[in-house]
Structure formats: structure tokens, C-alpha cells
C-alpha positions, 0 to 999 in steps of 0.5 A: 566644298570649294573646288576651284581651290584644289585646282590651283594646287599642283600636280606633283609625281615623286619617285621619293614616296613610298606610296600614295592615296587618291582623295576621290571627290565626286559631285564636289561634295562626296568623298569615298572612303574604304574600310579596311579588310581585317589582316594580321599582316597589315598595319592599318588592318580595319581602319579607315582609310582612302584608296592608296598603297606602295608603289612599285620600284618601276613607277611613280607616285602618280602612277601608283595612285592611279594603279592601287585606285583601281585595284582597289575600289574599280575606279580610273582617278581624274588626278588633278592635283597634290595635297601634299606628302604625309607619314603614318605614325608607326610608319616612316613612309611617306605617302603623296596624297592626289586629289580625283575629281568625278562629276558622278558618283562612280558604283565602287568595285572593291577588292575584297582581298584588301576592301571590306566596305566603300563609302562615298561620304557627303560633307555633310555627314564627317563629325569632327572628334579628338584628333579624329573624324567620325562618319556613323559609327567609323572611325577616322584618323592618323594620317587619313584624318590628317589628309582630310584635315588639310583638305578641308581647310583648303577648301574651306569647309567647316567641320 
């Protein structure tokens, strides 16, 4: 991955987006993905995703991204830039996506109330499908697919 291109993106904070996610990149080659727990109240129940969640009224998206990443996977992200604002197909919300870089693979500590599984996925382990990426038997689609697609386009990674 051409990480230097990600560092050229602006670090944007806002109070307008409803939620934030973090694309954690370790050693310039690994991306952290989570599998959400099964929950009948969660519209994205059981899906593959990036760490993140809703912004509280008293915080910005940058603070929400840091808080949610720590809550879900136990990693305090070193956020360096923003990929932009995305929206899921099934909800009228705005989600700001942030890029965080780590020098090492840090062992995640998933919150069992929110996260079923956590994976450090090497860039070579992603396979492209029809409007989705695949990692082993897991399908990565929707907004997470669009965020990762933009990331891979910027860093000139062909998948």
C-alpha cells in the first residue's frame, strides 16, 4: 500500500456526521476488520465492518472515532487523515471514515457485547467479488466495501 498518499489527505473533523469509523492500517499492509455480534436491534447485525459507531451529542466525529475504536477493539487509534463521508444503503446517516496508522500489529481486545470476531487482514488476502470484497468465507459489502474501495484506489492497490 502506498501509505504516503493517505497522509496527503486532510484530517477533517465535524459535528454534522452522525457516526465515524476507523480504517486501522498496521505495518502498511494489514487492515483491521470486525464481525459484528448478532443482535436483532442492529441493522448491520453479524456483518463485517470497521470499528466505529454513532457520535454522541457532545463530541465531534474525530472524538467518536477514537472512543468507538477503543470501546470495540481496545486500540487507541493514531488518526492521521479522513477518507470522507459515506452513507449506508439502509439508513439516512452520514459516517465519516478516518485513517489510523500503526507501526505494529497490536492484539485487539474485542468487546464481546459489540464484536464477535476481529481480523488483521493482509492486503493480499482480499478478493474482489460482485460489489463486495471477500476475506476467507466472509463477505465485506455495503458501506464498508465502498470505504475500502476508495482506500485501495487512493493507495493504488489492485484487488
